[in-house]
C-alpha positions in Angstrom: -18.3 38.8 10.2 -17.4 36.8 13.3 -14.5 34.5 13.5 -16.9 31.6 13.7 -18.4 32.6 10.4 -15.0 32.7 8.8 -14.1 29.3 10.2 -17.3 27.8 8.9 -16.6 29.1 5.4 -13.0 28.1 5.5 -13.8 24.6 6.9 -16.5 23.9 4.3 -14.1 24.7 1.4 -11.3 22.7 3.0 -13.6 19.7 3.5 -14.7 19.7 -0.1 -11.3 20.4 -1.6 -9.9 17.7 0.7 -12.5 15.2 -0.5 -11.8 16.0 -4.2 -8.1 15.8 -3.7 -8.5 12.4 -1.8 -10.6 11.0 -4.7 -8.0 12.1 -7.2 -5.2 10.6 -5.2 -7.2 7.3 -5.1 -7.6 7.1 -8.8 -4.0 7.9 -9.4 -2.8 5.3 -6.8 -5.1 2.6 -8.2 -4.6 3.0 -11.9 -3.0 -0.2 -13.3 0.2 0.1 -15.3 -1.5 -1.0 -18.5 -3.9 2.0 -18.3 -1.5 4.6 -17.1 0.0 5.6 -20.5 -2.6 4.0 -22.8 -3.1 6.5 -25.7 -5.6 4.5 -27.8 -8.6 6.6 -26.9 -7.2 10.0 -26.4 -4.9 11.5 -23.7 -3.3 9.0 -21.3 -4.7 8.5 -17.9 -1.8 10.2 -16.2 -2.2 13.3 -18.4 -5.8 13.7 -17.6 -4.9 13.5 -13.9 -2.1 15.9 -14.4 -4.4 18.4 -16.3 -6.9 18.3 -13.3 -4.0 18.8 -10.9 -2.4 21.7 -12.9 -5.7 23.6 -13.0 -6.5 22.8 -9.4 -3.1 24.3 -8.5 -3.5 27.4 -10.9 -7.0 28.2 -9.8 -5.9 28.4 -6.1 -4.0 31.5 -7.1 -4.8 34.7 -5.2 -4.0 37.4 -7.7 -3.7 38.2 -11.4 0.1 38.7 -10.8 0.4 35.2 -9.2 -1.7 33.8 -12.1 0.6 35.2 -14.7 3.8 34.0 -12.9 2.4 30.5 -12.3 5.0 27.7 -12.9 4.2 24.3 -11.4 7.7 22.8 -12.2 6.5 20.7 -15.2 6.4 21.6 -18.9 3.3 23.7 -19.5 2.2 21.7 -22.6 1.4 18.7 -20.4 -1.8 20.4 -19.2 -3.2 20.6 -22.7 -5.3 17.5 -23.4 -5.3 18.2 -27.2 -1.6 17.5 -27.4 -0.3 14.0 -26.7 2.9 14.3 -24.7 6.3 12.9 -25.7 7.1 12.0 -22.1 5.3 10.1 -19.4 5.0 11.4 -15.9 5.2 8.7 -13.1 2.7 8.0 -10.4 5.3 9.2 -7.9 5.7 12.5 -9.8 1.9 13.1 -9.7 1.6 12.2 -6.0 4.5 14.5 -5.2 2.8 17.3 -7.1 -0.5 16.6 -5.4 1.2 16.9 -2.0 2.4 20.5 -3.0 -1.1 21.3 -4.0 -2.5 20.0 -0.7 -0.1 22.4 1.1 -1.1 25.3 -1.1 -4.8 24.6 -0.8 -4.6 24.3 3.0 -2.7 27.6 3.2 -5.0 29.3 0.7 -8.3 28.1 2.4 -7.0 28.7 6.0 -6.9 32.4 5.2 -10.2 32.6 3.4 -12.6 35.3 4.6 -16.0 36.4 3.6 -14.6 39.7 2.5 -12.3 37.9 0.1 -14.9 35.6 -1.3 -17.0 38.5 -2.5 -14.0 40.1 -4.3 -13.9 39.9 -8.1 -12.3 36.7 -9.4 -8.8 36.7 -10.7 -10.1 34.3 -13.3 -12.8 36.4 -15.0 -14.0 33.7 -17.4 -15.7 31.6 -14.7 -17.6 33.8 -12.4 -17.7 37.2 -11.0 -16.3 36.4 -7.6 -13.5 34.5 -5.8 -16.3 32.4 -4.3 -17.5 31.4 -7.7 -14.0 30.6 -8.9 -13.3 28.3 -5.9 -16.6 26.4 -6.7 -15.7 26.2 -10.4 -12.3 24.8 -9.4 -13.9 21.9 -7.5 -16.4 21.2 -10.4 -13.4 21.0 -12.9 -11.4 18.5 -10.8 -14.5 16.4 -10.2 -15.3 16.2 -13.8 -12.0 14.7 -14.5 -12.1 12.4 -11.6 -15.4 11.1 -13.0 -13.8 10.5 -16.4 -10.8 8.7 -14.8 -13.1 6.5 -12.7 -15.0 5.7 -15.9 -11.8 4.6 -17.6 -11.0 2.3 -14.7 -14.6 1.0 -14.5 -14.4 0.0 -18.3 -11.4 -2.0 -17.4 -13.2 -3.8 -14.6 -11.9 -1.7 -11.7 -14.5 -0.3 -9.5 -12.9 1.9 -6.8 -16.2 2.9 -5.0 -14.1 5.9 -4.0 -16.7 8.6 -3.2 -15.5 10.8 -0.4 -18.1 13.1 1.1 -15.7 15.3 3.1 -12.1 15.1 4.2 -9.4 17.5 5.5 -6.9 18.7 2.9 -4.2 17.8 5.3 -4.5 15.9 8.6 -4.5 18.2 11.6 -1.2 18.4 13.3 -1.5 18.0 17.1 
């Protein structure tokens, strides 16, 4: 595979992960305080956003060993949407965590090669290859972005926040 082919693959993943992350960031930043921790219809808004971020971070892992040692710096039970949390994470905490995920995603996808994409997934339950896992990861985060957008729309907030492609991090020149 030529360098150009590797760049095309890496750039495509970075554009789509960047777009998904930007959309997630927009819903977090635009969620009104009265919705942020509302628990009347299930998990609070922030917890759904955190859940999407936790798995986005986890699924960017490179190996089974990294998967087993994964610790994002928050209590692990916050990712479980079946359990209502005792604490509330702030918008600033989530944006800070999202910044770390952007760095990890950029680093992970910068190094992506065709040879790696066809390797067996370190997350066996959603596809046979790393390529499949990376696509699954985007689908998962987008599912939750859609749910969060719907919560906002039901409260009269229409973000119109579709992003077709975006860099994960701005290019440093």
